[in-house]
C-alpha positions as CSV (number, residue, x, y, z in Angstrom):
1,M,13.2,-11.2,-1.5
2,A,10.9,-14.3,-1.5
3,R,10.5,-14.1,2.3
4,L,9.4,-10.5,2.1
5,L,6.9,-11.3,-0.7
6,L,5.4,-14.0,1.5
7,I,5.2,-11.8,4.6
8,V,3.6,-8.9,2.7
9,G,1.3,-11.3,0.9
10,F,0.0,-12.9,4.0
11,L,-0.5,-9.5,5.7
12,A,-2.4,-8.3,2.6
13,L,-4.5,-11.4,2.5
14,A,-5.4,-11.2,6.2
15,V,-6.3,-7.5,6.0
16,G,-8.3,-8.2,2.8
17,L,-10.3,-10.9,4.6
18,L,-11.0,-8.6,7.5
19,W,-12.2,-5.9,5.2
20,I,-14.5,-8.5,3.4
21,G,-15.9,-9.6,6.8
22,Q,-16.5,-6.0,8.0
23,G,-17.9,-4.9,4.7
24,T,-20.4,-7.7,4.6
25,G,-21.3,-7.3,8.2
26,A,-20.0,-10.8,9.2
27,I,-17.4,-9.2,11.5
28,T,-18.7,-6.3,13.6
29,W,-15.4,-5.6,15.4
30,P,-14.7,-2.9,16.3
31,Q,-18.3,-1.7,16.6
32,S,-17.3,1.9,15.9
33,S,-15.8,1.0,12.6
34,F,-17.1,3.0,9.6
35,M,-16.5,-0.1,7.4
36,V,-19.2,-2.4,9.0
37,N,-22.0,-3.2,6.5
38,Q,-20.4,-1.1,3.7
39,L,-20.2,-3.3,0.7
40,Q,-17.6,-1.1,-1.0
41,W,-15.1,-2.3,1.7
42,A,-15.9,-5.9,0.8
43,G,-14.9,-5.1,-2.8
44,Y,-11.7,-3.4,-1.6
45,G,-11.0,-6.4,0.6
46,A,-11.4,-8.8,-2.3
47,V,-8.9,-6.8,-4.4
48,L,-6.4,-6.6,-1.6
49,G,-6.9,-10.3,-0.9
50,A,-6.2,-11.2,-4.6
51,V,-3.1,-9.0,-4.5
52,G,-2.0,-10.9,-1.4
53,L,-2.5,-14.2,-3.1
54,I,-0.5,-13.1,-6.1
55,L,2.4,-12.0,-3.8
56,I,2.3,-15.3,-1.9
57,W,2.4,-17.2,-5.2
58,Q,5.3,-15.1,-6.4
59,G,7.1,-15.6,-3.1
60,K,6.8,-19.4,-3.5
61,N,8.4,-19.4,-7.0
């Protein structure tokens, strides 16, 4: 179970960081993405990244 929490946590953290990057315009890949320069996606990414960190923390314990 701990391994699954770590895997899901790292995936959630990675996707969350991608969403933050796209939402703030720091990452413009892919250029056709509807999320580029949309700050709401940066917020969603922050929440998903926080959930990922919590899952990683739970998987380590």
